[in-house]
MDTraj code that builds the backbone (N, CA, C; nanometers):
import mdtraj as md
import numpy as np

residues = "UNK UNK UNK UNK UNK UNK UNK UNK UNK UNK UNK UNK UNK UNK UNK UNK UNK UNK UNK UNK UNK UNK UNK UNK UNK UNK UNK UNK UNK UNK UNK UNK UNK UNK UNK UNK UNK UNK UNK UNK UNK UNK UNK UNK UNK UNK UNK UNK UNK UNK UNK UNK UNK UNK UNK UNK UNK UNK UNK UNK UNK UNK UNK UNK UNK UNK UNK UNK UNK UNK UNK UNK UNK UNK UNK UNK UNK UNK UNK UNK UNK UNK UNK UNK UNK UNK UNK UNK UNK UNK UNK UNK UNK UNK UNK".split()
xyz = np.array([
    [1.2133, 2.4981, -3.1914],
    [1.2701, 2.4138, -3.0881],
    [1.3707, 2.3198, -3.1535],
    [1.4878, 2.3146, -3.0948],
    [1.5919, 2.2315, -3.1544],
    [1.5686, 2.0840, -3.1229],
    [1.6245, 2.0012, -3.2051],
    [1.6067, 1.8569, -3.1890],
    [1.6751, 1.8037, -3.0639],
    [1.7789, 1.8716, -3.0138],
    [1.8524, 1.8218, -2.8979],
    [1.7728, 1.8343, -2.7682],
    [1.6644, 1.9118, -2.7691],
    [1.5878, 1.9275, -2.6456],
    [1.4822, 1.8189, -2.6279],
    [1.4610, 1.7347, -2.7280],
    [1.3635, 1.6273, -2.7157],
    [1.4184, 1.5140, -2.6302],
    [1.3292, 1.4482, -2.5586],
    [1.3688, 1.3325, -2.4770],
    [1.3703, 1.2089, -2.5654],
    [1.4867, 1.1539, -2.5879],
    [1.4996, 1.0299, -2.6629],
    [1.5013, 0.9140, -2.5640],
    [1.4887, 0.7921, -2.6149],
    [1.4904, 0.6751, -2.5266],
    [1.6233, 0.6619, -2.4542],
    [1.7325, 0.7042, -2.5192],
    [1.8623, 0.6971, -2.4548],
    [1.8696, 0.7943, -2.3366],
    [1.8175, 0.9155, -2.3549],
    [1.8200, 1.0143, -2.2469],
    [1.7259, 0.9738, -2.1345],
    [1.6115, 0.9154, -2.1667],
    [1.5181, 0.8693, -2.0636],
    [1.5818, 0.7564, -1.9840],
    [1.6451, 0.6624, -2.0528],
    [1.7112, 0.5505, -1.9850],
    [1.8222, 0.6001, -1.8939],
    [1.9002, 0.6954, -1.9400],
    [2.0076, 0.7511, -1.8585],
    [1.9520, 0.8232, -1.7362],
    [1.8455, 0.9005, -1.7532],
    [1.7863, 0.9738, -1.6410],
    [1.7259, 0.8784, -1.5383],
    [1.6566, 0.7754, -1.5849],
    [1.5965, 0.6774, -1.4935],
    [1.7057, 0.6014, -1.4187],
    [1.8104, 0.5618, -1.4892],
    [1.9210, 0.4900, -1.4249],
    [1.9888, 0.5764, -1.3200],
    [2.0091, 0.7031, -1.3518],
    [2.0724, 0.7936, -1.2556],
    [1.9857, 0.8118, -1.1313],
    [1.8545, 0.8249, -1.1498],
    [1.7640, 0.8378, -1.0350],
    [1.7658, 0.7132, -0.9489],
    [1.7616, 0.5978, -1.0111],
    [1.7627, 0.4720, -0.9359],
    [1.8922, 0.4586, -0.8562],
    [2.0058, 0.4854, -0.9192],
    [2.1344, 0.4732, -0.8500],
    [2.1488, 0.5754, -0.7381],
    [2.1030, 0.6983, -0.7606],
    [2.1133, 0.8013, -0.6576],
    [2.0306, 0.7662, -0.5348],
    [1.9062, 0.7258, -0.5558],
    [1.8201, 0.6916, -0.4421],
    [1.8706, 0.5658, -0.3717],
    [1.9194, 0.4687, -0.4465],
    [1.9763, 0.3484, -0.3850],
    [2.0974, 0.3833, -0.2998],
    [2.1827, 0.4710, -0.3488],
    [2.2998, 0.5148, -0.2726],
    [2.2577, 0.5876, -0.1456],
    [2.1591, 0.6751, -0.1552],
    [2.1123, 0.7484, -0.0371],
    [2.0481, 0.6553, 0.0653],
    [1.9691, 0.5596, 0.0198],
    [1.9096, 0.4627, 0.1120],
    [2.0178, 0.3798, 0.1801],
    [2.1216, 0.3424, 0.1060],
    [2.2309, 0.2649, 0.1648],
    [2.3031, 0.3460, 0.2721],
    [2.3293, 0.4733, 0.2435],
    [2.3959, 0.5583, 0.3414],
    [2.3121, 0.5765, 0.4673],
    [2.1823, 0.6021, 0.4491],
    [2.0960, 0.6216, 0.5659],
    [2.0855, 0.4943, 0.6488],
    [2.0711, 0.3814, 0.5829],
    [2.0595, 0.2554, 0.6566],
    [2.1902, 0.2212, 0.7269],
    [2.3045, 0.2498, 0.6644],
    [2.4331, 0.2259, 0.7281],
    [2.4479, 0.3130, 0.8529],
    [2.4111, 0.4399, 0.8405],
    [2.4224, 0.5308, 0.9548],
    [2.3303, 0.4878, 1.0685],
    [2.2072, 0.4512, 1.0366],
    [2.1144, 0.4068, 1.1410],
    [2.1605, 0.2758, 1.2045],
    [2.2088, 0.1828, 1.1247],
    [2.2594, 0.0570, 1.1777],
    [2.3811, 0.0782, 1.2662],
    [2.4695, 0.1672, 1.2238],
    [2.5883, 0.1957, 1.3037],
    [2.5502, 0.2623, 1.4358],
    [2.4564, 0.3557, 1.4313],
    [2.4106, 0.4214, 1.5539],
    [2.3476, 0.3209, 1.6495],
    [2.2593, 0.2376, 1.5978],
    [2.1962, 0.1367, 1.6836],
    [2.2978, 0.0356, 1.7356],
    [2.3954, 0.0012, 1.6539],
    [2.5000, -0.0907, 1.6978],
    [2.5855, -0.0320, 1.8082],
    [2.6218, 0.0946, 1.7954],
    [2.7019, 0.1597, 1.8997],
    [2.6228, 0.1687, 2.0294],
    [2.4947, 0.2037, 2.0195],
    [2.4110, 0.2112, 2.1407],
    [2.3984, 0.0731, 2.2043],
    [2.3725, -0.0291, 2.1243],
    [2.3560, -0.1642, 2.1793],
    [2.4855, -0.2145, 2.2426],
    [2.5983, -0.1925, 2.1761],
    [2.7256, -0.2385, 2.2312],
    [2.7667, -0.1561, 2.3532],
    [2.7300, -0.0298, 2.3556],
    [2.7591, 0.0520, 2.4742],
    [2.6782, 0.0041, 2.5941],
    [2.5513, -0.0270, 2.5720],
    [2.4696, -0.0809, 2.6811],
    [2.5230, -0.2170, 2.7267],
    [2.5652, -0.2977, 2.6320],
    [2.6216, -0.4281, 2.6644],
    [2.7521, -0.4130, 2.7421],
    [2.8341, -0.3167, 2.7048],
    [2.9610, -0.2974, 2.7760],
    [2.9385, -0.2408, 2.9157],
    [2.8296, -0.1670, 2.9363],
    [2.7990, -0.1168, 3.0708],
    [2.7622, -0.2311, 3.1641],
    [2.7020, -0.3347, 3.1095],
    [2.6604, -0.4491, 3.1914],
    [2.7718, -0.5531, 3.2016],
    [2.8333, -0.5881, 3.0907],
    [2.9258, -0.7022, 3.0876],
    [3.0727, -0.6631, 3.0871],
    [3.1043, -0.5390, 3.0817],
    [3.2446, -0.4990, 3.0769],
    [3.2798, -0.4370, 2.9430],
    [3.4094, -0.4347, 2.9103],
    [3.4570, -0.3679, 2.7902],
    [3.4120, -0.4404, 2.6633],
    [3.3703, -0.3621, 2.5620],
    [3.3281, -0.4198, 2.4337],
    [3.4065, -0.3546, 2.3206],
    [3.4258, -0.4271, 2.2132],
    [3.4948, -0.3761, 2.0957],
    [3.3916, -0.3110, 2.0042],
    [3.3993, -0.1789, 1.9899],
    [3.3005, -0.1078, 1.9092],
    [3.3209, -0.1286, 1.7592],
    [3.4310, -0.1914, 1.7194],
    [3.4490, -0.2241, 1.5778],
    [3.3466, -0.3279, 1.5325],
    [3.2922, -0.4031, 1.6267],
    [3.1873, -0.4998, 1.5917],
    [3.0602, -0.4312, 1.5439],
    [3.0419, -0.3042, 1.5805],
    [2.9236, -0.2309, 1.5339],
    [2.9241, -0.2188, 1.3816],
    [3.0419, -0.2032, 1.3224],
    [3.0506, -0.1970, 1.1762],
    [3.0130, -0.3307, 1.1135],
    [3.0712, -0.4388, 1.1667],
    [3.0520, -0.5710, 1.1071],
    [2.9121, -0.6260, 1.1279],
    [2.8591, -0.6095, 1.2472],
    [2.7344, -0.6774, 1.2811],
    [2.6102, -0.5900, 1.2676],
    [2.6269, -0.4589, 1.2572],
    [2.5115, -0.3705, 1.2481],
    [2.5170, -0.2794, 1.1257],
    [2.6312, -0.2154, 1.1002],
    [2.6424, -0.1179, 0.9923],
    [2.6329, -0.1785, 0.8535],
    [2.7156, -0.2775, 0.8254],
    [2.7153, -0.3381, 0.6914],
    [2.5853, -0.4117, 0.6584],
    [2.5300, -0.4925, 0.7504],
    [2.4002, -0.5527, 0.7173],
    [2.2901, -0.4479, 0.6958],
    [2.2956, -0.3403, 0.7732],
    [2.1983, -0.2325, 0.7528],
    [2.2131, -0.1682, 0.6162],
    [2.3376, -0.1487, 0.5723],
    [2.3614, -0.0894, 0.4408],
    [2.3101, -0.1804, 0.3292],
    [2.3313, -0.3118, 0.3428],
    [2.2816, -0.4036, 0.2396],
    [2.1288, -0.4074, 0.2367],
    [2.0676, -0.4010, 0.3523],
    [1.9204, -0.3969, 0.3569],
    [1.8699, -0.2679, 0.2931],
    [1.9339, -0.1556, 0.3256],
    [1.8949, -0.0282, 0.2653],
    [1.9144, -0.0265, 0.1149],
    [2.0232, -0.0887, 0.0682],
    [2.0482, -0.0962, -0.0752],
    [1.9404, -0.1784, -0.1445],
    [1.9039, -0.2904, -0.0851],
    [1.8002, -0.3752, -0.1435],
    [1.6660, -0.3029, -0.1472],
    [1.6291, -0.2392, -0.0363],
    [1.5015, -0.1665, -0.0304],
    [1.5011, -0.0519, -0.1308],
    [1.6120, 0.0196, -0.1413],
    [1.6203, 0.1326, -0.2341],
    [1.6067, 0.0907, -0.3787],
    [1.6788, -0.0135, -0.4184],
    [1.6753, -0.0523, -0.5599],
    [1.5422, -0.1160, -0.5972],
    [1.4856, -0.1982, -0.5087],
    [1.3566, -0.2607, -0.5393],
    [1.2461, -0.1559, -0.5414],
    [1.2487, -0.0654, -0.4440],
    [1.1468, 0.0394, -0.4400],
    [1.1524, 0.1313, -0.5604],
    [1.2727, 0.1722, -0.5994],
    [1.2844, 0.2620, -0.7149],
    [1.2517, 0.1912, -0.8461],
    [1.2889, 0.0644, -0.8583],
    [1.2514, -0.0086, -0.9799],
    [1.1000, -0.0205, -0.9909],
    [1.0335, -0.0491, -0.8794],
    [0.8874, -0.0580, -0.8817],
    [0.8258, 0.0770, -0.9163],
    [0.8786, 0.1842, -0.8596],
    [0.8256, 0.3178, -0.8877],
    [0.8453, 0.3563, -1.0334],
    [0.9636, 0.3319, -1.0871],
    [0.9911, 0.3696, -1.2267],
    [0.9118, 0.2829, -1.3244],
    [0.8969, 0.1548, -1.2956],
    [0.8159, 0.0707, -1.3842],
    [0.6696, 0.1133, -1.3816],
    [0.6224, 0.1526, -1.2658],
    [0.4847, 0.2017, -1.2571],
    [0.4677, 0.3311, -1.3365],
    [0.5703, 0.4166, -1.3369],
    [0.5637, 0.5402, -1.4150],
    [0.5621, 0.5107, -1.5648],
    [0.6394, 0.4104, -1.6083],
    [0.6416, 0.3769, -1.7504],
    [0.5091, 0.3183, -1.7973],
    [0.4410, 0.2462, -1.7105],
    [0.3156, 0.1820, -1.7496],
    [0.1968, 0.2774, -1.7450],
    [0.2154, 0.3960, -1.6876],
    [0.1069, 0.4932, -1.6774],
    [0.0726, 0.5469, -1.8159],
    [-0.0570, 0.5572, -1.8468],
    [-0.0936, 0.6092, -1.9783],
    [-0.0568, 0.7577, -1.9893],
    [-0.0130, 0.7968, -2.1055],
    [0.0276, 0.9352, -2.1308],
    [-0.0725, 1.0004, -2.2244],
    [-0.0919, 1.1311, -2.2053],
    [-0.1742, 1.2081, -2.2958],
    [-0.0853, 1.3121, -2.3626],
    [-0.1042, 1.3339, -2.4902],
    [-0.0194, 1.4327, -2.5589],
    [-0.0552, 1.5749, -2.5123],
    [0.0443, 1.6644, -2.5203],
    [0.0220, 1.8032, -2.4817],
    [-0.0711, 1.8711, -2.5827],
    [-0.1579, 1.9565, -2.5306],
    [-0.2453, 2.0354, -2.6158],
    [-0.3558, 1.9563, -2.6813],
    [-0.3863, 1.8399, -2.6280],
    [-0.4880, 1.7639, -2.6964],
    [-0.5764, 1.6989, -2.6083],
])
top = md.Topology()
chain = top.add_chain()
for i, resn in enumerate(residues, 1):
    res = top.add_residue(resn, chain, resSeq=i)
    for name in ("N", "CA", "C"):
        top.add_atom(name, md.element.get_by_symbol(name[0]), res)
traj = md.Trajectory(xyz[None], top)
């Protein structure tokens, strides 16, 4: 087995960082999409009752705050998960 196939601390750090960033990005996208959908529905219902509404407000008041909440939840959740994985006791293979 070649030495390049071993997991070094640098490769572990890079892999953990990539996982954290990927999941945080996905959570941000999902939260932005859900916030935008809920904002469009809420503003559409409001415009049916009160008249014409500017749907650009859905981005400002629903989409962006949703994305920031999703980003926070994603990064905190993944950091907690990865730290819990590092603290887990390991057993060597074949022993």
